[in-house]
VEXBASE-288715 format. One record per residue: residue number from 1; x, y, z of N, C-alpha, C in turn. Coordinates in steps of 0.02 Angstrom, whole numbers, plus 50000, padded with zeros to 5 digits. Atoms other than C-alpha are relative to their C-alpha. Layout:
BEGIN
+-----+-------+-------+-------+-------+-------+-------+-------+-------+-------+
| pos |    nx |    ny |    nz |   cax |   cay |   caz |    cx |    cy |    cz |
+-----+-------+-------+-------+-------+-------+-------+-------+-------+-------+
| NUM |     X |     Y |     Z |     X |     Y |     Z |     X |     Y |     Z |
...
+-----+-------+-------+-------+-------+-------+-------+-------+-------+-------+
// end
This chain:
BEGIN
+-----+-------+-------+-------+-------+-------+-------+-------+-------+-------+
| pos |    nx |    ny |    nz |   cax |   cay |   caz |    cx |    cy |    cz |
+-----+-------+-------+-------+-------+-------+-------+-------+-------+-------+
|   1 | 50063 | 50006 | 49963 | 50407 | 50249 | 48657 | 49983 | 50069 | 50029 |
|   2 | 50022 | 49935 | 49975 | 50308 | 50405 | 48702 | 49979 | 49995 | 50074 |
|   3 | 50021 | 49997 | 49929 | 50286 | 50453 | 48883 | 49927 | 50019 | 50003 |
|   4 | 50071 | 49984 | 49991 | 50106 | 50457 | 48939 | 49994 | 50070 | 50029 |
|   5 | 50009 | 49932 | 49974 | 50046 | 50634 | 48966 | 49954 | 49997 | 50060 |
|   6 | 50038 | 49999 | 49938 | 49982 | 50667 | 49139 | 49950 | 50058 | 49997 |
|   7 | 50051 | 49948 | 50001 | 49818 | 50761 | 49145 | 49999 | 50038 | 50066 |
|   8 | 50005 | 49959 | 49940 | 49800 | 50904 | 49266 | 49936 | 49982 | 50038 |
|   9 | 50059 | 50012 | 49960 | 49681 | 50880 | 49410 | 49949 | 50055 | 49988 |
|  10 | 50052 | 49948 | 50006 | 49514 | 50970 | 49396 | 50006 | 50050 | 50058 |
|  11 | 49997 | 49947 | 49949 | 49500 | 51133 | 49492 | 49964 | 49979 | 50064 |
|  12 | 50038 | 50020 | 49940 | 49369 | 51058 | 49608 | 50040 | 49952 | 50043 |
|  13 | 49960 | 50047 | 49961 | 49490 | 50921 | 49660 | 50052 | 50038 | 50042 |
|  14 | 49951 | 49959 | 49965 | 49623 | 51048 | 49706 | 49968 | 50040 | 50057 |
|  15 | 50034 | 49960 | 49949 | 49498 | 51155 | 49801 | 49978 | 49958 | 50059 |
|  16 | 50019 | 50045 | 49945 | 49437 | 51006 | 49903 | 50062 | 49986 | 50043 |
|  17 | 49939 | 50013 | 49963 | 49616 | 50964 | 49951 | 50021 | 50061 | 50041 |
|  18 | 49982 | 49939 | 49964 | 49651 | 51146 | 49998 | 49954 | 50013 | 50059 |
|  19 | 50047 | 49991 | 49945 | 49493 | 51155 | 50103 | 50017 | 49953 | 50057 |
|  20 | 49983 | 50048 | 49948 | 49541 | 50997 | 50196 | 50063 | 50021 | 50037 |
|  21 | 49938 | 49977 | 49968 | 49715 | 51066 | 50228 | 49986 | 50061 | 50045 |
|  22 | 50017 | 49941 | 49960 | 49642 | 51232 | 50289 | 49963 | 49981 | 50064 |
|  23 | 50036 | 50024 | 49941 | 49531 | 51135 | 50409 | 50044 | 49956 | 50044 |
|  24 | 49952 | 50043 | 49964 | 49684 | 51036 | 50467 | 49971 | 49932 | 50015 |
|  25 | 50030 | 50066 | 49993 | 49594 | 50872 | 50438 | 50035 | 49950 | 49955 |
|  26 | 49978 | 50054 | 50044 | 49652 | 50706 | 50371 | 49943 | 49982 | 49953 |
|  27 | 50054 | 50023 | 50044 | 49556 | 50625 | 50230 | 49948 | 49961 | 50039 |
|  28 | 50046 | 50040 | 49959 | 49481 | 50508 | 50358 | 49954 | 50045 | 50042 |
|  29 | 50040 | 49954 | 49959 | 49424 | 50651 | 50470 | 49948 | 50037 | 49958 |
|  30 | 50048 | 49967 | 50044 | 49345 | 50744 | 50324 | 49946 | 49952 | 49978 |
|  31 | 50049 | 50051 | 50021 | 49261 | 50585 | 50266 | 49948 | 49988 | 50055 |
|  32 | 50046 | 50010 | 49944 | 49186 | 50557 | 50438 | 49952 | 50059 | 50007 |
|  33 | 50041 | 49939 | 49995 | 49123 | 50737 | 50442 | 49946 | 50001 | 49946 |
|  34 | 50046 | 49999 | 50057 | 49039 | 50713 | 50272 | 49958 | 49937 | 49993 |
|  35 | 50038 | 50063 | 50004 | 48975 | 50536 | 50300 | 50017 | 49960 | 49938 |
|  36 | 49977 | 50039 | 50057 | 49078 | 50461 | 50159 | 50063 | 49962 | 50021 |
|  37 | 49940 | 50037 | 49984 | 49227 | 50344 | 50152 | 50062 | 50043 | 49987 |
|  38 | 49937 | 49966 | 50011 | 49407 | 50403 | 50161 | 50022 | 49989 | 49927 |
|  39 | 49983 | 50014 | 50069 | 49429 | 50321 | 49990 | 49963 | 50049 | 49954 |
|  40 | 50037 | 49951 | 50041 | 49293 | 50437 | 49920 | 50036 | 50067 | 50000 |
|  41 | 49964 | 49936 | 49995 | 49388 | 50590 | 49983 | 50064 | 49996 | 49960 |
|  42 | 49939 | 50010 | 50038 | 49549 | 50521 | 49909 | 49986 | 50006 | 49925 |
|  43 | 50018 | 49999 | 50071 | 49465 | 50496 | 49741 | 49979 | 50070 | 49978 |
|  44 | 50018 | 49931 | 50016 | 49392 | 50672 | 49746 | 50063 | 50041 | 49990 |
|  45 | 49939 | 49960 | 50002 | 49562 | 50748 | 49782 | 50045 | 49983 | 49941 |
|  46 | 49962 | 50020 | 50059 | 49642 | 50650 | 49641 | 49964 | 50015 | 49935 |
|  47 | 50039 | 49983 | 50059 | 49503 | 50703 | 49522 | 49971 | 49940 | 49964 |
|  48 | 50027 | 50061 | 50030 | 49445 | 50525 | 49490 | 49924 | 50001 | 50002 |
|  49 | 50072 | 49995 | 49991 | 49269 | 50548 | 49558 | 49984 | 50069 | 50026 |
|  50 | 50022 | 49935 | 49976 | 49172 | 50707 | 49590 | 49947 | 49990 | 50054 |
|  51 | 50051 | 50006 | 49949 | 49067 | 50734 | 49746 | 49930 | 50010 | 49971 |
|  52 | 50070 | 49988 | 50018 | 48878 | 50729 | 49734 | 49982 | 50072 | 50017 |
|  53 | 50023 | 49933 | 49983 | 48779 | 50890 | 49746 | 49996 | 50009 | 50075 |
|  54 | 50004 | 49993 | 49927 | 48746 | 50856 | 49930 | 50069 | 50003 | 50031 |
|  55 | 49931 | 49996 | 49976 | 48932 | 50827 | 49956 | 50028 | 50070 | 49991 |
|  56 | 49977 | 49932 | 50011 | 48970 | 50995 | 49878 | 49968 | 50050 | 50048 |
|  57 | 50034 | 49955 | 49953 | 48840 | 51080 | 49988 | 50033 | 49994 | 50069 |
|  58 | 49967 | 50010 | 49935 | 48920 | 51002 | 50143 | 50070 | 50030 | 50000 |
|  59 | 49933 | 49970 | 50004 | 49094 | 51056 | 50084 | 49995 | 50076 | 50006 |
|  60 | 50011 | 49928 | 49994 | 49027 | 51233 | 50065 | 49986 | 50022 | 50071 |
|  61 | 50014 | 49985 | 49930 | 48960 | 51230 | 50241 | 50064 | 49997 | 50042 |
|  62 | 49937 | 50006 | 49964 | 49129 | 51172 | 50305 | 50047 | 50059 | 49985 |
|  63 | 49958 | 49942 | 50019 | 49214 | 51313 | 50209 | 49980 | 50062 | 50039 |
|  64 | 50024 | 49943 | 49961 | 49106 | 51435 | 50306 | 49959 | 50047 | 49957 |
|  65 | 50047 | 49959 | 50038 | 48960 | 51540 | 50249 | 50029 | 50069 | 49985 |
|  66 | 49970 | 49934 | 50012 | 49058 | 51703 | 50266 | 50059 | 49997 | 49953 |
|  67 | 49941 | 50010 | 50041 | 49198 | 51631 | 50159 | 49978 | 49994 | 49927 |
|  68 | 50019 | 50004 | 50071 | 49190 | 51657 | 49970 | 50011 | 49930 | 49972 |
|  69 | 49987 | 50068 | 50023 | 49256 | 51480 | 49951 | 49936 | 49957 | 50002 |
|  70 | 50062 | 50039 | 49995 | 49085 | 51414 | 50004 | 49962 | 50003 | 49934 |
|  71 | 50038 | 49993 | 50062 | 49011 | 51482 | 49843 | 50030 | 49960 | 49943 |
|  72 | 49971 | 50044 | 50050 | 49134 | 51385 | 49737 | 49967 | 49931 | 50005 |
|  73 | 50029 | 50067 | 49990 | 49070 | 51222 | 49813 | 49925 | 50000 | 49987 |
|  74 | 50072 | 49997 | 50010 | 48888 | 51276 | 49814 | 49982 | 50008 | 49926 |
|  75 | 50015 | 49994 | 50072 | 48895 | 51327 | 49631 | 50011 | 49934 | 49964 |
|  76 | 49991 | 50067 | 50029 | 48962 | 51153 | 49590 | 49938 | 49957 | 50011 |
|  77 | 50062 | 50036 | 49985 | 48800 | 51090 | 49670 | 49941 | 50030 | 49962 |
|  78 | 50054 | 49969 | 50038 | 48700 | 51206 | 49558 | 49967 | 50058 | 50035 |
|  79 | 50028 | 49943 | 49964 | 48666 | 51341 | 49688 | 50037 | 50064 | 49982 |
|  80 | 49969 | 49936 | 50015 | 48698 | 51524 | 49653 | 49972 | 50053 | 50048 |
|  81 | 50022 | 49947 | 49955 | 48687 | 51682 | 49757 | 49932 | 50028 | 49981 |
|  82 | 50064 | 49973 | 50022 | 48542 | 51743 | 49652 | 49942 | 49955 | 50019 |
|  83 | 50052 | 50047 | 49978 | 48444 | 51586 | 49698 | 49978 | 50016 | 50071 |
|  84 | 50016 | 49985 | 49931 | 48453 | 51633 | 49881 | 49965 | 50067 | 50007 |
|  85 | 50032 | 49935 | 49998 | 48405 | 51813 | 49848 | 49927 | 49996 | 49979 |
|  86 | 50068 | 50009 | 50024 | 48248 | 51752 | 49760 | 49955 | 49966 | 50050 |
|  87 | 50041 | 50035 | 49950 | 48192 | 51653 | 49912 | 49970 | 50047 | 50047 |
+-----+-------+-------+-------+-------+-------+-------+-------+-------+-------+
// end
């Protein structure tokens, strides 16, 4: 019998978990901050479900505008630095 191969988590799932750890928040605390359920955060971190564009924008804000990590989340929402320069 072959062992089932375990798929690696998507990069966005790992980055969400790292951001939450950097903010020293539990999944429940992050969920409350974002207006989603703790189960949603758990599923994001496991790579089961991906946040909505608005969720990514909020994650970028939590990462901090001066932090390059914010652009990872904002680009997942479809925003790019060049978009802001054009405004």
